[in-house]
DOTI-386514 format. One line per field, with one value per residue: residue in one letter; x, y, z of N, C-alpha, C in turn. Coordinates in steps of 0.02 Angstrom, whole numbers. Layout:
N
rest = [A, ...] $
npx = [X, ...] $
npy = [Y, ...] $
npz = [Z, ...] $
capx = [X, ...] $
capy = [Y, ...] $
capz = [Z, ...] $
cpx = [X, ...] $
cpy = [Y, ...] $
cpz = [Z, ...] $
***
This chain:
209
rest = [M, F, E, T, A, T, A, T, L, D, W, L, G, V, I, V, F, T, V, A, G, A, L, V, A, S, R, K, E, M, D, F, V, G, F, A, V, L, G, T, V, T, G, V, G, G, G, T, L, R, D, L, L, L, G, L, P, V, F, W, T, Q, R, P, A, Y, L, L, A, C, L, V, V, S, L, A, V, F, F, V, A, H, I, P, Q, S, R, Y, R, Y, L, V, R, L, D, A, L, G, L, A, L, F, A, V, A, G, A, E, K, A, L, E, A, G, A, S, A, L, V, A, V, V, M, G, V, V, T, A, T, F, G, G, L, L, R, D, L, L, G, G, D, S, P, K, I, L, S, R, E, I, Y, A, S, A, A, G, V, G, A, A, T, F, V, F, L, T, L, L, E, A, P, R, E, L, A, L, G, V, G, F, L, F, A, L, L, L, R, G, A, S, L, R, F, E, W, T, L, P, R, Y, R, P, R, P, G, V, P, Y, N] $
npx = [-1965, -1871, -1883, -1843, -1708, -1652, -1680, -1605, -1474, -1469, -1481, -1369, -1266, -1281, -1257, -1127, -1050, -1075, -1008, -877, -862, -872, -759, -658, -681, -641, -504, -468, -490, -614, -761, -923, -1017, -943, -921, -1054, -1085, -987, -1011, -1147, -1152, -1071, -1141, -1267, -1244, -1210, -1326, -1416, -1376, -1393, -1535, -1579, -1527, -1598, -1724, -1805, -1894, -1791, -1717, -1701, -1783, -1906, -1898, -1854, -1789, -1667, -1582, -1587, -1524, -1396, -1354, -1358, -1266, -1150, -1134, -1109, -986, -909, -886, -821, -717, -585, -548, -504, -338, -283, -362, -364, -349, -471, -554, -521, -561, -699, -739, -718, -812, -933, -928, -946, -1073, -1157, -1135, -1205, -1332, -1364, -1365, -1470, -1580, -1586, -1620, -1746, -1810, -1825, -1715, -1588, -1472, -1337, -1349, -1391, -1276, -1190, -1259, -1243, -1106, -1103, -1182, -1100, -983, -997, -1032, -914, -828, -874, -848, -706, -670, -727, -658, -531, -447, -364, -471, -519, -575, -513, -386, -254, -298, -390, -544, -671, -681, -690, -816, -888, -867, -934, -1066, -1091, -1082, -1192, -1298, -1280, -1304, -1436, -1497, -1483, -1581, -1556, -1583, -1635, -1575, -1460, -1394, -1372, -1290, -1176, -1130, -1099, -996, -898, -863, -817, -711, -624, -590, -536, -428, -352, -309, -237, -135, -86, -129, -145, -215, -162, -57, -62, 77, 185, 250, 356, 281, 220, 323, 295, 300] $
npy = [-568, -648, -604, -474, -488, -541, -438, -336, -384, -380, -240, -190, -254, -200, -62, -63, -122, -27, 85, 33, 18, 152, 204, 147, 219, 344, 325, 312, 438, 484, 567, 621, 542, 428, 385, 354, 252, 150, 131, 90, -26, -110, -119, -177, -271, -410, -463, -439, -526, -647, -650, -652, -776, -862, -844, -746, -590, -450, -380, -240, -182, -202, -137, 12, 92, 41, 75, 214, 228, 183, 287, 399, 362, 348, 482, 541, 481, 537, 665, 644, 555, 591, 604, 489, 430, 317, 255, 134, 37, 48, 13, -122, -180, -149, -216, -349, -359, -335, -445, -554, -525, -531, -661, -747, -690, -704, -844, -873, -813, -892, -1018, -985, -971, -1099, -1170, -1298, -1362, -1355, -1267, -1155, -1123, -1089, -978, -893, -867, -806, -690, -626, -598, -552, -416, -355, -404, -337, -206, -208, -234, -122, -23, -42, -134, -288, -426, -481, -606, -688, -698, -762, -743, -781, -770, -784, -912, -890, -833, -943, -1033, -967, -963, -1100, -1144, -1078, -1139, -1274, -1271, -1230, -1341, -1427, -1381, -1275, -1123, -985, -856, -888, -971, -881, -788, -865, -912, -790, -744, -844, -826, -692, -699, -791, -724, -607, -661, -713, -598, -538, -631, -659, -770, -881, -965, -1124, -1112, -1154, -1227, -1232, -1383, -1515, -1614, -1784, -1879, -1940, -2112] $
npz = [775, 708, 572, 593, 631, 512, 420, 479, 461, 321, 296, 367, 297, 166, 191, 248, 143, 45, 96, 90, -49, -89, -27, -103, -220, -172, -154, -285, -327, -382, -453, -385, -453, -482, -351, -315, -407, -380, -243, -243, -328, -255, -137, -172, -269, -248, -187, -289, -394, -327, -305, -438, -481, -399, -446, -393, -357, -381, -240, -216, -309, -259, -140, -144, -53, -19, -126, -115, 9, -24, -110, -25, 76, -3, -44, 80, 113, 13, 62, 183, 171, 175, 306, 390, 423, 363, 236, 172, 272, 341, 235, 212, 333, 338, 224, 262, 365, 295, 209, 297, 349, 234, 193, 281, 273, 138, 124, 210, 145, 32, 86, 134, 13, -26, -69, -84, 41, -6, -115, -45, 29, -77, -127, -19, -29, -155, -131, -40, -109, -242, -259, -213, -310, -427, -386, -376, -509, -578, -513, -558, -496, -447, -433, -272, -253, -343, -299, -191, -65, 85, 58, -24, 25, 163, 170, 126, 232, 336, 284, 268, 401, 457, 383, 419, 559, 553, 492, 597, 675, 759, 854, 753, 763, 834, 743, 638, 704, 744, 620, 558, 644, 626, 490, 494, 589, 528, 409, 465, 539, 436, 374, 477, 507, 384, 311, 174, 30, -41, -184, -358, -435, -573, -643, -703, -832, -860, -961, -1130, -1179] $
capx = [-1894, -1832, -1881, -1805, -1637, -1632, -1681, -1549, -1415, -1471, -1466, -1300, -1224, -1285, -1224, -1055, -1020, -1078, -952, -816, -858, -859, -690, -618, -688, -600, -434, -458, -503, -670, -812, -979, -1048, -903, -936, -1120, -1083, -950, -1046, -1209, -1142, -1043, -1193, -1324, -1226, -1215, -1397, -1450, -1362, -1425, -1606, -1588, -1514, -1651, -1788, -1844, -1890, -1730, -1741, -1705, -1839, -1965, -1887, -1806, -1753, -1597, -1545, -1580, -1473, -1331, -1336, -1346, -1203, -1096, -1125, -1078, -916, -877, -867, -783, -667, -517, -535, -459, -270, -273, -426, -359, -361, -544, -584, -512, -602, -769, -751, -724, -876, -986, -923, -976, -1144, -1192, -1129, -1261, -1395, -1378, -1384, -1536, -1631, -1591, -1659, -1815, -1838, -1833, -1655, -1555, -1418, -1279, -1365, -1393, -1207, -1165, -1291, -1210, -1042, -1118, -1204, -1045, -923, -1007, -1027, -843, -798, -891, -811, -636, -664, -740, -606, -467, -405, -369, -525, -496, -600, -468, -320, -241, -325, -447, -597, -732, -682, -715, -888, -914, -867, -988, -1130, -1099, -1096, -1262, -1342, -1273, -1340, -1507, -1519, -1486, -1637, -1534, -1620, -1614, -1530, -1397, -1362, -1349, -1235, -1116, -1105, -1069, -933, -849, -839, -779, -649, -579, -565, -493, -366, -312, -277, -189, -78, -68, -144, -166, -229, -106, -56, -38, 144, 201, 299, 362, 232, 244, 342, 267, 347] $
capy = [-565, -679, -559, -415, -506, -547, -371, -299, -408, -353, -169, -180, -276, -150, 0, -75, -131, 37, 125, 4, 37, 224, 215, 132, 278, 399, 309, 323, 509, 490, 617, 592, 489, 369, 362, 325, 189, 99, 117, 54, -94, -150, -130, -219, -317, -481, -480, -438, -589, -700, -651, -674, -848, -897, -831, -702, -519, -418, -350, -167, -160, -204, -90, 62, 125, 16, 117, 280, 223, 180, 353, 443, 341, 366, 554, 555, 462, 586, 723, 629, 503, 617, 609, 437, 433, 260, 231, 63, -3, 47, -23, -194, -202, -146, -269, -411, -357, -345, -514, -598, -510, -554, -734, -780, -662, -735, -914, -872, -798, -951, -1068, -961, -981, -1170, -1199, -1351, -1338, -1338, -1206, -1100, -1103, -1055, -912, -853, -845, -758, -627, -595, -583, -525, -344, -337, -418, -281, -148, -214, -227, -53, 19, -57, -175, -361, -451, -521, -674, -726, -698, -817, -725, -818, -720, -822, -970, -868, -827, -1011, -1062, -936, -986, -1172, -1149, -1059, -1190, -1334, -1261, -1228, -1410, -1457, -1348, -1226, -1059, -949, -802, -919, -994, -821, -758, -907, -911, -724, -741, -888, -793, -633, -717, -822, -671, -564, -696, -720, -533, -525, -677, -666, -838, -885, -1033, -1151, -1091, -1202, -1212, -1274, -1436, -1555, -1666, -1852, -1886, -1996, -2167] $
capz = [794, 654, 515, 613, 628, 442, 390, 506, 426, 253, 297, 387, 242, 112, 211, 256, 78, 10, 120, 63, -120, -94, -8, -163, -263, -145, -168, -357, -338, -428, -436, -348, -492, -470, -284, -315, -444, -343, -181, -255, -353, -201, -87, -193, -324, -229, -176, -354, -429, -288, -319, -507, -486, -363, -478, -349, -374, -355, -178, -216, -351, -216, -85, -170, 2, -20, -174, -85, 61, -57, -135, 32, 107, -49, -40, 144, 109, -31, 101, 244, 159, 188, 378, 417, 396, 319, 210, 153, 332, 351, 179, 223, 390, 318, 176, 300, 400, 245, 185, 347, 353, 175, 187, 315, 248, 73, 135, 241, 95, -11, 121, 134, -54, -38, -99, -45, 85, -47, -152, 3, 43, -137, -130, 31, -57, -209, -102, -4, -149, -309, -257, -210, -376, -471, -361, -394, -582, -597, -484, -588, -451, -457, -390, -215, -258, -385, -269, -144, 0, 111, 49, -38, 70, 228, 161, 122, 299, 373, 257, 283, 472, 468, 355, 460, 621, 537, 482, 664, 707, 809, 848, 694, 781, 853, 681, 604, 741, 741, 551, 548, 681, 594, 430, 512, 623, 480, 365, 504, 555, 375, 363, 531, 505, 314, 286, 104, 5, -82, -254, -407, -460, -631, -632, -765, -845, -871, -1032, -1167, -1193] $
cpx = [-1850, -1826, -1840, -1730, -1613, -1630, -1623, -1484, -1412, -1450, -1394, -1252, -1223, -1247, -1148, -1021, -1023, -1021, -886, -807, -842, -787, -642, -622, -646, -526, -417, -472, -558, -716, -871, -1013, -1009, -914, -1003, -1120, -1048, -985, -1108, -1197, -1112, -1097, -1247, -1306, -1234, -1286, -1436, -1439, -1395, -1500, -1621, -1579, -1568, -1720, -1834, -1844, -1827, -1750, -1747, -1758, -1904, -1960, -1834, -1768, -1680, -1555, -1535, -1526, -1403, -1308, -1319, -1279, -1144, -1081, -1090, -1003, -877, -850, -823, -727, -597, -499, -490, -391, -257, -341, -423, -373, -436, -579, -580, -557, -676, -786, -759, -791, -934, -987, -959, -1051, -1183, -1187, -1188, -1328, -1414, -1400, -1454, -1591, -1640, -1632, -1733, -1849, -1845, -1773, -1627, -1499, -1357, -1290, -1366, -1323, -1178, -1195, -1263, -1145, -1054, -1138, -1146, -989, -937, -1005, -955, -807, -812, -853, -738, -626, -674, -687, -536, -420, -413, -422, -498, -517, -555, -397, -311, -271, -383, -506, -663, -738, -706, -791, -920, -918, -925, -1057, -1143, -1114, -1168, -1310, -1340, -1312, -1416, -1535, -1523, -1542, -1615, -1576, -1591, -1563, -1461, -1359, -1334, -1287, -1171, -1087, -1070, -1000, -879, -819, -794, -712, -599, -549, -517, -426, -321, -276, -223, -127, -55, -74, -165, -181, -170, -113, -31, 31, 160, 255, 302, 307, 263, 261, 308, 321, 363] $
cpy = [-592, -633, -497, -430, -510, -479, -329, -319, -380, -280, -155, -198, -225, -87, -9, -83, -67, 82, 99, 22, 110, 241, 198, 191, 336, 387, 319, 396, 520, 548, 582, 536, 424, 340, 325, 257, 135, 80, 74, -17, -139, -168, -179, -271, -390, -504, -482, -504, -648, -706, -674, -749, -889, -887, -788, -630, -489, -372, -274, -140, -160, -153, -39, 99, 102, 59, 186, 280, 220, 249, 401, 427, 359, 441, 573, 539, 511, 645, 707, 578, 526, 615, 554, 441, 377, 235, 158, 18, -9, 7, -98, -219, -201, -202, -337, -415, -369, -416, -562, -588, -541, -630, -769, -754, -694, -807, -918, -860, -858, -1006, -1049, -974, -1054, -1204, -1254, -1321, -1316, -1273, -1146, -1076, -1065, -984, -865, -825, -793, -690, -590, -570, -547, -449, -320, -351, -361, -219, -150, -204, -155, -5, 5, -97, -249, -389, -495, -594, -718, -728, -757, -802, -771, -770, -756, -882, -951, -860, -896, -1044, -1033, -960, -1059, -1183, -1132, -1114, -1254, -1327, -1258, -1298, -1448, -1427, -1304, -1163, -1017, -894, -830, -940, -935, -792, -798, -907, -845, -721, -784, -855, -734, -650, -749, -769, -625, -597, -703, -654, -520, -568, -693, -738, -833, -957, -1058, -1128, -1147, -1181, -1259, -1324, -1479, -1607, -1734, -1860, -1946, -2049, -2170] $
cpz = [738, 594, 531, 608, 556, 408, 415, 472, 356, 252, 316, 330, 185, 131, 216, 188, 36, 31, 91, -11, -130, -74, -65, -211, -238, -159, -241, -377, -390, -407, -401, -386, -482, -401, -283, -350, -404, -278, -192, -280, -299, -150, -108, -246, -307, -220, -241, -390, -393, -305, -390, -514, -452, -395, -435, -376, -343, -297, -181, -263, -311, -159, -107, -115, 4, -68, -145, -31, 31, -81, -78, 65, 63, -46, 25, 142, 66, 10, 161, 233, 175, 262, 404, 383, 347, 295, 192, 213, 345, 297, 191, 279, 373, 269, 211, 337, 352, 218, 233, 352, 295, 166, 220, 290, 182, 80, 165, 190, 48, 22, 123, 67, -72, -69, -53, -4, 44, -85, -105, 21, -16, -142, -77, 5, -113, -181, -70, -49, -214, -311, -254, -275, -425, -451, -384, -469, -604, -570, -512, -544, -468, -409, -333, -221, -300, -357, -222, -75, 20, 113, 37, 8, 140, 225, 160, 190, 340, 350, 274, 357, 488, 444, 397, 525, 610, 527, 549, 706, 766, 801, 791, 710, 800, 790, 642, 638, 737, 671, 535, 582, 649, 532, 446, 544, 574, 434, 404, 521, 494, 359, 415, 524, 434, 290, 213, 86, -36, -154, -299, -431, -518, -614, -695, -772, -853, -945, -1064, -1177, -1268] $
***
């Protein structure tokens, strides 16, 4: 049951982020190669960096079905992206869903690899945000992780909630579910109510005597 839940989160995260990446390609009017590139790097980018940092085999090199799924999903989006009236709305919602999924899945894999609680939270954030960072850079957009939006912080809250509940020996599925919900609700609320993080503002320095 535990392995099934983790694998389900991985697959859902990859597919959701692949769709989000492919939707960016549709907004930029790219060809299928562009769809495949943006969809794939968004779907597997975060997990790739996580595995490299943890010294693990990169997950899609062990299970190429993930790459095949990215290509198939990207191709599907290429043919149906014109159907929704507002692709940006779907992109934002899918990105929030993928962020929450990967935040807890990344933290879970780090704990499985023997990482400390702090490292597991960081790996959750990396898994949730790095694919989107690559997507934004390749798509010519300003990376969300560098904006005032509650984005990486939402992933951090979800990952930290999961790790905290795990340390309290809560059931694994409960910890995954609560961490996922916290990340999703925080990201969704920030979009709905336009919450942002405080911005640094220049101010006069202290003059020398």
